[in-house]
C-alpha positions as a LaTeX table, in Angstrom:
\begin{tabular}{lrrr}
\hline
Residue & $x$ (\AA) & $y$ (\AA) & $z$ (\AA) \\
\hline
Met1 & $-26.27$ & 5.25 & $-36.22$ \\
Ser2 & $-23.83$ & 3.73 & $-34.28$ \\
Gly3 & $-25.17$ & 5.50 & $-31.19$ \\
Leu4 & $-21.56$ & 6.81 & $-30.72$ \\
Lys5 & $-21.18$ & 10.69 & $-31.14$ \\
Lys6 & $-18.76$ & 12.07 & $-33.86$ \\
Glu7 & $-16.14$ & 12.81 & $-31.56$ \\
Glu8 & $-16.50$ & 9.45 & $-29.92$ \\
Val9 & $-15.94$ & 7.83 & $-33.28$ \\
Ala10 & $-12.86$ & 9.87 & $-33.83$ \\
Arg11 & $-11.48$ & 8.99 & $-30.50$ \\
Tyr12 & $-11.92$ & 5.50 & $-30.06$ \\
Ser13 & $-11.54$ & 4.55 & $-33.79$ \\
Arg14 & $-8.36$ & 2.42 & $-33.39$ \\
Gln15 & $-10.39$ & 0.31 & $-30.75$ \\
Leu16 & $-13.56$ & 0.13 & $-32.91$ \\
Leu17 & $-11.66$ & $-1.69$ & $-35.41$ \\
Leu18 & $-10.89$ & $-4.43$ & $-33.18$ \\
Pro19 & $-13.51$ & $-7.23$ & $-33.88$ \\
Glu20 & $-13.51$ & $-8.29$ & $-30.50$ \\
Ile21 & $-14.40$ & $-4.78$ & $-29.51$ \\
Gly22 & $-16.47$ & $-2.79$ & $-32.31$ \\
Val23 & $-19.45$ & $-0.52$ & $-31.73$ \\
Asp24 & $-21.16$ & $-2.93$ & $-29.26$ \\
Gly25 & $-18.01$ & $-3.08$ & $-26.99$ \\
Gln26 & $-17.23$ & 0.77 & $-27.23$ \\
Leu27 & $-21.20$ & 1.20 & $-26.19$ \\
Lys28 & $-20.52$ & $-1.26$ & $-23.07$ \\
Leu29 & $-17.72$ & 0.79 & $-22.17$ \\
Lys30 & $-19.44$ & 3.63 & $-22.34$ \\
Ser31 & $-22.23$ & 2.52 & $-19.98$ \\
Ser32 & $-20.12$ & 0.97 & $-17.77$ \\
Ser33 & $-18.92$ & 2.06 & $-14.41$ \\
Val34 & $-15.52$ & 0.94 & $-12.43$ \\
Leu35 & $-14.40$ & 1.64 & $-8.88$ \\
Ile36 & $-10.61$ & 1.96 & $-8.33$ \\
Val37 & $-9.65$ & 1.84 & $-4.31$ \\
Gly38 & $-6.10$ & 3.29 & $-4.34$ \\
Cys39 & $-5.07$ & 6.03 & $-6.45$ \\
Gly40 & $-1.22$ & 5.39 & $-6.01$ \\
Gly41 & 1.16 & 3.33 & $-8.10$ \\
Leu42 & $-1.66$ & 0.79 & $-9.09$ \\
Gly43 & $-4.51$ & 2.95 & $-9.37$ \\
Cys44 & $-2.71$ & 5.70 & $-11.43$ \\
Pro45 & $-2.18$ & 3.19 & $-14.76$ \\
Cys46 & $-5.56$ & 1.47 & $-14.37$ \\
Ala47 & $-7.58$ & 4.80 & $-14.04$ \\
Ile48 & $-5.67$ & 6.40 & $-17.21$ \\
Tyr49 & $-5.79$ & 3.55 & $-19.44$ \\
Leu50 & $-9.77$ & 2.90 & $-18.43$ \\
Ala51 & $-10.24$ & 6.78 & $-18.91$ \\
Ala52 & $-8.47$ & 6.22 & $-22.52$ \\
Ala53 & $-10.50$ & 3.46 & $-23.41$ \\
Gly54 & $-13.76$ & 5.21 & $-22.58$ \\
Val55 & $-15.34$ & 3.82 & $-19.42$ \\
Gly56 & $-18.44$ & 6.08 & $-18.65$ \\
Lys57 & $-18.02$ & 6.30 & $-15.06$ \\
Ile58 & $-15.01$ & 6.02 & $-12.94$ \\
Gly59 & $-15.09$ & 6.02 & $-9.15$ \\
Leu60 & $-11.85$ & 6.98 & $-7.15$ \\
Val61 & $-11.32$ & 6.37 & $-3.37$ \\
Asp62 & $-8.50$ & 7.28 & $-1.42$ \\
His63 & $-8.18$ & 9.40 & 1.40 \\
Asp64 & $-4.23$ & 10.11 & 1.36 \\
Lys65 & $-2.27$ & 13.13 & $-0.16$ \\
Val66 & 0.22 & 13.45 & $-2.66$ \\
Glu67 & 3.76 & 13.12 & $-1.22$ \\
Leu68 & 7.24 & 13.72 & $-3.30$ \\
Ser69 & 7.93 & 10.27 & $-2.83$ \\
Asn70 & 4.89 & 9.21 & $-4.73$ \\
Leu71 & 5.82 & 10.62 & $-7.88$ \\
His72 & 8.12 & 8.11 & $-9.27$ \\
Arg73 & 5.36 & 5.35 & $-9.48$ \\
Gln74 & 2.12 & 7.33 & $-9.15$ \\
Ile75 & 2.24 & 8.97 & $-12.65$ \\
Leu76 & $-0.91$ & 10.82 & $-12.59$ \\
His77 & 0.16 & 13.13 & $-9.93$ \\
Thr78 & 2.52 & 16.29 & $-10.40$ \\
Glu79 & 5.09 & 18.26 & $-8.19$ \\
Ser80 & 2.59 & 20.90 & $-7.98$ \\
Arg81 & $-0.25$ & 18.63 & $-6.44$ \\
Val82 & 2.24 & 17.71 & $-3.62$ \\
Gly83 & $-0.04$ & 17.81 & $-0.63$ \\
Thr84 & $-3.16$ & 17.77 & $-2.26$ \\
Ser85 & $-6.12$ & 14.82 & $-2.17$ \\
Lys86 & $-4.81$ & 12.09 & $-4.26$ \\
Ala87 & $-8.36$ & 11.22 & $-5.57$ \\
Ala88 & $-8.74$ & 14.77 & $-6.52$ \\
Ser89 & $-5.35$ & 14.91 & $-8.52$ \\
Val90 & $-5.86$ & 11.89 & $-10.43$ \\
Lys91 & $-9.34$ & 13.19 & $-11.23$ \\
Glu92 & $-7.88$ & 16.34 & $-12.44$ \\
Ser93 & $-5.33$ & 14.18 & $-14.76$ \\
Leu94 & $-8.41$ & 11.73 & $-16.19$ \\
Asn95 & $-10.27$ & 15.19 & $-17.02$ \\
Gln96 & $-7.30$ & 16.34 & $-19.13$ \\
Leu97 & $-7.33$ & 13.06 & $-21.03$ \\
Asn98 & $-11.09$ & 12.89 & $-21.39$ \\
Ser99 & $-13.86$ & 15.24 & $-20.39$ \\
Asn100 & $-16.60$ & 13.32 & $-21.24$ \\
Leu101 & $-16.09$ & 10.95 & $-18.27$ \\
Ser102 & $-18.29$ & 10.84 & $-15.21$ \\
Ile103 & $-16.00$ & 10.69 & $-12.23$ \\
Thr104 & $-16.87$ & 10.12 & $-8.74$ \\
Ile105 & $-14.28$ & 10.98 & $-5.81$ \\
Tyr106 & $-14.46$ & 9.58 & $-2.35$ \\
Asp107 & $-11.69$ & 11.45 & $-0.67$ \\
Thr108 & $-12.85$ & 9.78 & 2.64 \\
Lys109 & $-11.58$ & 6.88 & 4.92 \\
Phe110 & $-12.87$ & 3.66 & 3.30 \\
Asp111 & $-14.14$ & 1.38 & 6.19 \\
Gln112 & $-16.78$ & $-1.00$ & 7.03 \\
Thr113 & $-19.15$ & 1.71 & 7.54 \\
Asn114 & $-19.51$ & 3.05 & 3.76 \\
Ala115 & $-17.68$ & 0.27 & 1.76 \\
Ile116 & $-20.82$ & $-1.67$ & 0.76 \\
Asp117 & $-22.94$ & 1.55 & $-0.11$ \\
Ile118 & $-20.11$ & 2.73 & $-2.35$ \\
Val119 & $-19.43$ & $-0.42$ & $-4.13$ \\
Lys120 & $-23.00$ & $-1.23$ & $-5.15$ \\
Glu121 & $-22.84$ & 1.65 & $-7.39$ \\
Tyr122 & $-20.23$ & 0.03 & $-10.12$ \\
Asp123 & $-19.86$ & $-2.66$ & $-12.14$ \\
Val124 & $-16.77$ & $-3.85$ & $-11.39$ \\
Ile125 & $-14.09$ & $-3.17$ & $-8.71$ \\
Val126 & $-10.44$ & $-2.82$ & $-8.73$ \\
Asp127 & $-8.41$ & $-3.15$ & $-5.58$ \\
Ala128 & $-5.31$ & $-0.90$ & $-5.96$ \\
Thr129 & $-4.24$ & $-0.89$ & $-2.43$ \\
Asp130 & $-1.03$ & $-2.30$ & $-0.26$ \\
Asn131 & $-2.30$ & $-3.46$ & 2.86 \\
Ala132 & $-4.21$ & $-6.49$ & 3.92 \\
Pro133 & $-7.12$ & $-4.83$ & 5.91 \\
Thr134 & $-8.46$ & $-2.86$ & 2.95 \\
Arg135 & $-7.64$ & $-6.15$ & 0.92 \\
Tyr136 & $-10.31$ & $-7.89$ & 3.06 \\
Leu137 & $-12.83$ & $-5.08$ & 3.25 \\
Ile138 & $-12.62$ & $-4.53$ & $-0.54$ \\
Asn139 & $-13.24$ & $-8.45$ & $-1.01$ \\
Asp140 & $-15.96$ & $-8.78$ & 1.39 \\
Ala141 & $-17.89$ & $-5.67$ & 0.13 \\
Ala142 & $-17.42$ & $-6.84$ & $-3.79$ \\
Val143 & $-18.69$ & $-10.48$ & $-3.00$ \\
Ile144 & $-21.85$ & $-9.13$ & $-0.68$ \\
Asn145 & $-22.76$ & $-6.73$ & $-3.48$ \\
Asn146 & $-22.01$ & $-9.72$ & $-6.27$ \\
Lys147 & $-19.37$ & $-7.86$ & $-7.88$ \\
Pro148 & $-16.04$ & $-9.17$ & $-9.78$ \\
Leu149 & $-12.99$ & $-7.77$ & $-8.14$ \\
Val150 & $-9.38$ & $-7.57$ & $-10.17$ \\
Ser151 & $-6.60$ & $-7.39$ & $-7.67$ \\
Gly152 & $-3.15$ & $-6.22$ & $-7.73$ \\
Ala153 & $-0.10$ & $-6.08$ & $-6.05$ \\
Ala154 & 3.46 & $-4.87$ & $-6.51$ \\
Leu155 & 6.49 & $-4.96$ & $-4.49$ \\
Arg156 & 10.28 & $-4.22$ & $-5.17$ \\
Phe157 & 10.88 & $-5.80$ & $-8.70$ \\
Glu158 & 7.52 & $-8.13$ & $-8.45$ \\
Gly159 & 4.21 & $-7.88$ & $-9.18$ \\
Gln160 & 1.28 & $-10.16$ & $-8.99$ \\
Leu161 & $-2.34$ & $-9.94$ & $-10.48$ \\
Thr162 & $-6.03$ & $-12.03$ & $-10.27$ \\
Val163 & $-9.43$ & $-11.63$ & $-10.46$ \\
Tyr164 & $-11.61$ & $-12.58$ & $-7.49$ \\
His165 & $-15.30$ & $-13.72$ & $-7.53$ \\
Tyr166 & $-15.62$ & $-13.41$ & $-11.08$ \\
Asp167 & $-18.40$ & $-16.20$ & $-11.28$ \\
Ser168 & $-19.88$ & $-18.66$ & $-8.85$ \\
Lys169 & $-16.88$ & $-21.00$ & $-9.27$ \\
Thr170 & $-13.94$ & $-18.48$ & $-8.92$ \\
Pro171 & $-12.61$ & $-18.01$ & $-5.56$ \\
Cys172 & $-12.76$ & $-14.63$ & $-3.30$ \\
Tyr173 & $-9.84$ & $-13.21$ & $-1.61$ \\
Arg174 & $-10.93$ & $-14.92$ & 1.78 \\
Cys175 & $-11.01$ & $-18.39$ & 0.09 \\
Leu176 & $-7.32$ & $-18.06$ & $-0.68$ \\
Phe177 & $-6.49$ & $-16.27$ & 2.69 \\
Pro178 & $-9.19$ & $-17.14$ & 5.49 \\
Lys179 & $-6.73$ & $-15.73$ & 8.20 \\
Pro180 & $-4.55$ & $-12.39$ & 7.66 \\
Pro181 & $-1.08$ & $-12.87$ & 7.92 \\
Pro182 & 0.59 & $-11.83$ & 11.19 \\
Pro183 & 1.23 & $-8.33$ & 12.22 \\
Gly184 & 4.42 & $-7.18$ & 10.80 \\
Thr185 & 5.06 & $-9.64$ & 8.37 \\
Val186 & 3.96 & $-8.42$ & 5.22 \\
Thr187 & 6.26 & $-5.41$ & 3.64 \\
Asn188 & 4.80 & $-2.81$ & 1.50 \\
Cys189 & 6.47 & $-0.60$ & $-1.05$ \\
Ser190 & 6.81 & 2.11 & 1.58 \\
Asp191 & 9.16 & 0.10 & 3.65 \\
Gly192 & 10.37 & $-2.59$ & 1.20 \\
Gly193 & 10.60 & $-0.33$ & $-2.01$ \\
Val194 & 9.23 & $-0.40$ & $-5.46$ \\
Leu195 & 10.72 & 0.20 & $-9.02$ \\
Gly196 & 7.98 & 2.43 & $-10.47$ \\
Val197 & 7.50 & 0.55 & $-13.66$ \\
Ile198 & 6.34 & $-2.59$ & $-11.71$ \\
Pro199 & 3.10 & $-1.33$ & $-10.37$ \\
Gly200 & 2.88 & 0.73 & $-13.90$ \\
Ile201 & 2.66 & $-2.94$ & $-15.51$ \\
Ile202 & 0.59 & $-4.56$ & $-13.10$ \\
Gly203 & $-1.88$ & $-1.47$ & $-13.05$ \\
Ser204 & $-2.09$ & $-1.47$ & $-16.86$ \\
Leu205 & $-2.66$ & $-5.48$ & $-16.72$ \\
Gln206 & $-5.33$ & $-4.62$ & $-14.08$ \\
Ser207 & $-7.41$ & $-2.30$ & $-16.69$ \\
Leu208 & $-6.83$ & $-4.90$ & $-19.41$ \\
Glu209 & $-8.63$ & $-6.96$ & $-17.54$ \\
Val210 & $-11.92$ & $-4.73$ & $-16.69$ \\
Ile211 & $-11.83$ & $-3.90$ & $-20.25$ \\
Lys212 & $-12.06$ & $-7.62$ & $-21.38$ \\
Met213 & $-14.75$ & $-8.13$ & $-18.81$ \\
Ile214 & $-16.95$ & $-5.23$ & $-19.79$ \\
Thr215 & $-16.85$ & $-5.97$ & $-23.51$ \\
Gly216 & $-17.83$ & $-9.61$ & $-22.66$ \\
Leu217 & $-14.33$ & $-10.92$ & $-23.76$ \\
Gly218 & $-14.18$ & $-12.41$ & $-20.11$ \\
Thr219 & $-11.10$ & $-12.55$ & $-17.93$ \\
Ser220 & $-7.66$ & $-14.54$ & $-18.02$ \\
Tyr221 & $-7.23$ & $-14.55$ & $-14.34$ \\
Ala222 & $-10.42$ & $-16.04$ & $-12.73$ \\
Gly223 & $-8.72$ & $-18.59$ & $-10.71$ \\
Lys224 & $-5.36$ & $-17.94$ & $-11.63$ \\
Met225 & $-2.71$ & $-15.54$ & $-10.54$ \\
Leu226 & 0.02 & $-13.98$ & $-12.78$ \\
Leu227 & 3.12 & $-13.38$ & $-11.12$ \\
Tyr228 & 5.67 & $-11.01$ & $-12.65$ \\
Asp229 & 9.28 & $-10.97$ & $-11.95$ \\
Gly230 & 11.18 & $-7.45$ & $-13.37$ \\
Leu231 & 14.39 & $-8.57$ & $-12.70$ \\
Thr232 & 14.45 & $-11.65$ & $-14.56$ \\
Gly233 & 11.70 & $-10.79$ & $-17.02$ \\
Ser234 & 9.52 & $-13.98$ & $-16.19$ \\
Ile235 & 5.53 & $-14.54$ & $-16.25$ \\
Arg236 & 4.02 & $-17.16$ & $-14.54$ \\
Asn237 & 0.52 & $-18.25$ & $-14.22$ \\
Val238 & $-0.38$ & $-20.26$ & $-10.99$ \\
Lys239 & $-3.73$ & $-22.23$ & $-10.76$ \\
Leu240 & $-5.25$ & $-21.21$ & $-7.43$ \\
Arg241 & $-7.36$ & $-23.26$ & $-5.18$ \\
Glu242 & $-10.96$ & $-23.74$ & $-5.88$ \\
Lys243 & $-13.69$ & $-21.61$ & $-4.08$ \\
Cys244 & $-13.95$ & $-22.71$ & $-0.49$ \\
Ser245 & $-17.46$ & $-23.84$ & 0.58 \\
Asn246 & $-16.56$ & $-22.90$ & 4.28 \\
Cys247 & $-15.47$ & $-19.19$ & 3.11 \\
Ala248 & $-16.53$ & $-16.61$ & 5.77 \\
Val249 & $-18.35$ & $-14.54$ & 2.97 \\
Cys250 & $-18.94$ & $-16.25$ & $-0.47$ \\
Gly251 & $-19.07$ & $-19.89$ & 1.25 \\
Asp252 & $-22.45$ & $-21.79$ & 1.75 \\
Ser253 & $-23.33$ & $-20.34$ & 5.13 \\
Pro254 & $-21.41$ & $-16.88$ & 5.18 \\
Thr255 & $-21.15$ & $-15.36$ & 8.65 \\
Ile256 & $-20.18$ & $-11.86$ & 7.13 \\
Asp257 & $-23.32$ & $-11.18$ & 4.80 \\
Gly258 & $-24.52$ & $-7.67$ & 4.87 \\
Gln259 & $-22.88$ & $-6.45$ & 7.96 \\
Leu260 & $-19.04$ & $-5.95$ & 7.77 \\
Ile261 & $-16.57$ & $-6.29$ & 10.42 \\
Asp262 & $-13.81$ & $-4.38$ & 11.94 \\
Tyr263 & $-10.82$ & $-4.91$ & 9.94 \\
Glu264 & $-8.25$ & $-3.15$ & 11.27 \\
Gln265 & $-9.04$ & $-5.49$ & 14.52 \\
Phe266 & $-9.62$ & $-8.50$ & 12.37 \\
Cys267 & $-5.86$ & $-7.74$ & 10.98 \\
Gly268 & $-4.39$ & $-6.58$ & 13.95 \\
Thr269 & $-2.89$ & $-3.59$ & 11.75 \\
Pro270 & $-3.99$ & $-0.20$ & 10.74 \\
Met271 & $-5.15$ & 0.24 & 6.97 \\
Cys272 & $-2.85$ & 3.21 & 6.77 \\
Asp273 & 0.68 & 1.73 & 7.51 \\
Asp274 & 2.09 & 5.22 & 7.45 \\
Gly275 & $-0.43$ & 5.94 & 11.13 \\
Lys276 & 0.94 & 2.60 & 12.58 \\
Ile277 & 2.43 & 3.53 & 16.03 \\
Leu278 & 3.62 & 0.67 & 18.48 \\
Lys279 & 3.21 & 0.84 & 21.93 \\
Ile280 & 6.26 & $-1.27$ & 23.44 \\
Leu281 & 7.85 & 1.28 & 25.49 \\
Thr282 & 6.64 & 3.25 & 28.41 \\
Pro283 & 6.65 & 6.89 & 28.12 \\
Glu284 & 9.95 & 6.89 & 30.53 \\
Glu285 & 11.65 & 5.12 & 28.00 \\
Arg286 & 11.27 & 7.43 & 25.20 \\
Ile287 & 12.27 & 10.83 & 24.26 \\
Thr288 & 11.51 & 13.04 & 21.85 \\
Cys289 & 13.49 & 14.64 & 18.84 \\
Gln290 & 13.32 & 18.16 & 20.56 \\
Glu291 & 14.17 & 16.37 & 24.03 \\
Tyr292 & 17.15 & 14.63 & 22.88 \\
Lys293 & 18.60 & 17.65 & 21.06 \\
Glu294 & 18.03 & 20.36 & 23.62 \\
Thr295 & 19.35 & 18.04 & 26.52 \\
Ile296 & 21.80 & 15.56 & 24.67 \\
Val297 & 23.14 & 17.01 & 21.43 \\
Asp298 & 23.09 & 20.54 & 22.37 \\
Thr299 & 24.96 & 20.13 & 25.59 \\
Asn300 & 27.44 & 17.86 & 24.54 \\
Thr301 & 26.52 & 15.07 & 26.70 \\
Pro302 & 28.43 & 11.71 & 26.18 \\
His303 & 26.32 & 9.10 & 24.71 \\
Leu304 & 25.70 & 6.40 & 22.11 \\
Leu305 & 22.95 & 6.82 & 19.25 \\
Ile306 & 22.51 & 3.89 & 17.45 \\
Asp307 & 20.30 & 3.78 & 13.90 \\
Val308 & 18.68 & 0.90 & 13.92 \\
Arg309 & 17.53 & 0.56 & 10.33 \\
Ser310 & 18.93 & $-1.36$ & 7.65 \\
Ser311 & 22.40 & $-0.15$ & 5.94 \\
Leu312 & 20.63 & 0.52 & 2.79 \\
Gln313 & 17.97 & 2.79 & 4.52 \\
Ala314 & 21.04 & 4.84 & 6.61 \\
Ser315 & 22.75 & 5.20 & 3.41 \\
Ile316 & 19.88 & 7.40 & 2.17 \\
Val317 & 20.18 & 9.80 & 5.37 \\
Lys318 & 21.22 & 9.51 & 8.70 \\
Leu319 & 22.35 & 11.61 & 11.78 \\
Pro320 & 25.89 & 12.29 & 11.81 \\
Asn321 & 26.61 & 10.85 & 15.03 \\
Ala322 & 24.58 & 7.77 & 14.52 \\
Ile323 & 26.08 & 4.27 & 14.38 \\
Asn324 & 24.18 & 2.03 & 12.22 \\
Leu325 & 23.42 & $-1.42$ & 13.65 \\
Pro326 & 20.15 & $-2.90$ & 11.76 \\
Leu327 & 17.50 & $-4.35$ & 14.35 \\
Asp328 & 17.71 & $-7.91$ & 12.41 \\
Val329 & 21.70 & $-7.82$ & 13.36 \\
Ile330 & 20.69 & $-6.97$ & 16.69 \\
Asn331 & 18.12 & $-10.06$ & 16.90 \\
Arg332 & 20.88 & $-12.38$ & 15.71 \\
Pro333 & 22.04 & $-14.91$ & 18.58 \\
Asn334 & 25.37 & $-12.63$ & 19.20 \\
Gly335 & 23.56 & $-9.56$ & 18.25 \\
Leu336 & 23.68 & $-7.79$ & 21.82 \\
Asp337 & 27.50 & $-8.88$ & 21.98 \\
Ser338 & 27.68 & $-5.68$ & 19.41 \\
Ile339 & 26.01 & $-3.31$ & 22.05 \\
Lys340 & 27.67 & $-4.24$ & 24.58 \\
Glu341 & 31.17 & $-3.71$ & 22.94 \\
Leu342 & 29.98 & $-0.33$ & 21.47 \\
Ile343 & 29.02 & 0.92 & 25.46 \\
Asp344 & 32.23 & $-0.24$ & 26.67 \\
Ser345 & 34.34 & 1.30 & 23.79 \\
Lys346 & 32.23 & 4.45 & 24.09 \\
Lys347 & 32.26 & 4.27 & 28.04 \\
Val348 & 28.90 & 5.90 & 28.24 \\
Asp349 & 25.92 & 5.39 & 30.18 \\
Lys350 & 23.28 & 6.70 & 28.02 \\
Val351 & 22.04 & 5.08 & 24.68 \\
Phe352 & 19.35 & 5.66 & 22.51 \\
Phe353 & 18.11 & 3.92 & 19.37 \\
Met354 & 16.67 & 5.84 & 16.26 \\
Cys355 & 14.76 & 4.22 & 13.55 \\
Arg356 & 12.78 & 5.48 & 10.46 \\
Arg357 & 9.40 & 6.16 & 12.62 \\
Gly358 & 9.54 & 5.09 & 15.97 \\
Asn359 & 8.66 & 1.49 & 15.73 \\
Ala360 & 11.96 & $-0.67$ & 15.19 \\
Ser361 & 13.88 & 1.56 & 17.63 \\
Gln362 & 11.34 & 0.31 & 20.45 \\
Lys363 & 11.45 & $-3.58$ & 19.70 \\
Ala364 & 15.40 & $-2.83$ & 19.83 \\
Cys365 & 15.15 & $-0.74$ & 23.29 \\
Arg366 & 12.77 & $-3.36$ & 24.49 \\
Leu367 & 15.05 & $-6.20$ & 23.61 \\
Val368 & 18.52 & $-4.69$ & 24.93 \\
Lys369 & 16.70 & $-3.84$ & 28.28 \\
Asp370 & 15.42 & $-6.77$ & 28.90 \\
Asn371 & 18.27 & $-9.37$ & 27.93 \\
Leu372 & 21.61 & $-7.28$ & 28.06 \\
Val373 & 23.31 & $-8.45$ & 31.35 \\
Asn374 & 25.23 & $-5.91$ & 33.68 \\
Cys375 & 23.79 & $-3.11$ & 32.34 \\
His376 & 21.32 & $-1.89$ & 34.86 \\
Leu377 & 23.29 & 1.52 & 35.33 \\
Ile378 & 22.89 & 2.14 & 31.75 \\
Gln379 & 19.99 & 4.18 & 30.88 \\
Phe380 & 18.24 & 2.92 & 27.37 \\
Lys381 & 15.70 & 5.20 & 25.49 \\
Asp382 & 14.29 & 5.42 & 21.96 \\
Ile383 & 13.66 & 8.68 & 20.04 \\
Ile384 & 10.01 & 9.22 & 19.25 \\
Gly385 & 9.19 & 9.20 & 15.61 \\
Gly386 & 12.54 & 8.61 & 14.61 \\
Ile387 & 14.36 & 10.24 & 11.71 \\
Thr388 & 10.87 & 11.37 & 10.06 \\
Ala389 & 10.21 & 13.08 & 12.82 \\
Trp390 & 13.62 & 14.57 & 13.19 \\
Ala391 & 13.21 & 15.97 & 9.75 \\
Lys392 & 10.22 & 17.47 & 10.21 \\
Glu393 & 10.71 & 19.12 & 13.90 \\
Ile394 & 14.46 & 19.69 & 13.76 \\
Asp395 & 16.27 & 19.80 & 10.49 \\
Gln396 & 14.11 & 20.48 & 7.51 \\
Gln397 & 17.15 & 20.10 & 5.38 \\
Ile398 & 17.14 & 16.01 & 5.78 \\
Pro399 & 14.93 & 14.28 & 3.33 \\
Ile400 & 12.02 & 12.66 & 3.90 \\
Tyr401 & 11.64 & 9.00 & 2.46 \\
\hline
\end{tabular}
């Protein structure tokens, strides 16, 4: 007997015919365990191919709910599951493909209080997330538990893939990035956009590297990074720097050893970008959507509404009376002149700024108030929550993107 059941031989017959896999490799897959952190654009394709390949135990970490805007890239979710747990949704899809799997879902916040305990239960860790604090957290938990980490990223038409902490010579994420990027300098797909097939490609490659490691074939990306450009069709492999002896987690004298840190504080940004709310203005300098509608719009009060999102975002949806003037244009040397010209042409003493969620509008409002001369009699405010809040609270016909 091969050690595989009759059904398993039939299910995995095409893999069993590969001399690099064979019965021994299939048994290794069956007895292995993989933790996937993130059940989105990267996690979905990675999970489905690991399930199809016969990985015995899969852990799924994600505290988010399925949204309609996820579906173009997060291919295991469906319209009927909008509003439900992403981890539970992926589990349901995997069980429909392979009912013999052991799947554990962690529909909870993944942070420094539970990461080490969760990670230690698995053989290989997959980072399928999209923000710096979680990447540092996963890396540190993987290194402390001595687990290899398969990391992927996707944005717009581009993708990346590498393997951290594969052996004693392979660098970890901290070796390459000992300090986090300044807050607000890294764009994720929620703000920058992504073509759905790009995370599909990278997530599939992540599953390939996991399968190779489990079956004893090693990995192609320890100490190397794959860079994929979907627009040009180019694929490059870049050699990474060697493991750093001064690394805070995998170096000769680690300062992070068994006790994880506060990663949101370390990076200066939340793990969940949707919950990121800046506090630049005072409450008196802000107005809610309801207040703006009732006291300004409904009373036909003369005013100026400036939408500071990019022209591309404004082309998706904007309020009829809004004038699109992107924040990066306002930030230019002569950007404030455009504001002054609008105020003079409209002859108004009330100016409101709107963006997607209420962050960029605060920046614009503060910039204008602090730098626009001879406008001390004009009232400047931003609209709390932006176009997203307007769609939820005022006009449910407006799409949320």
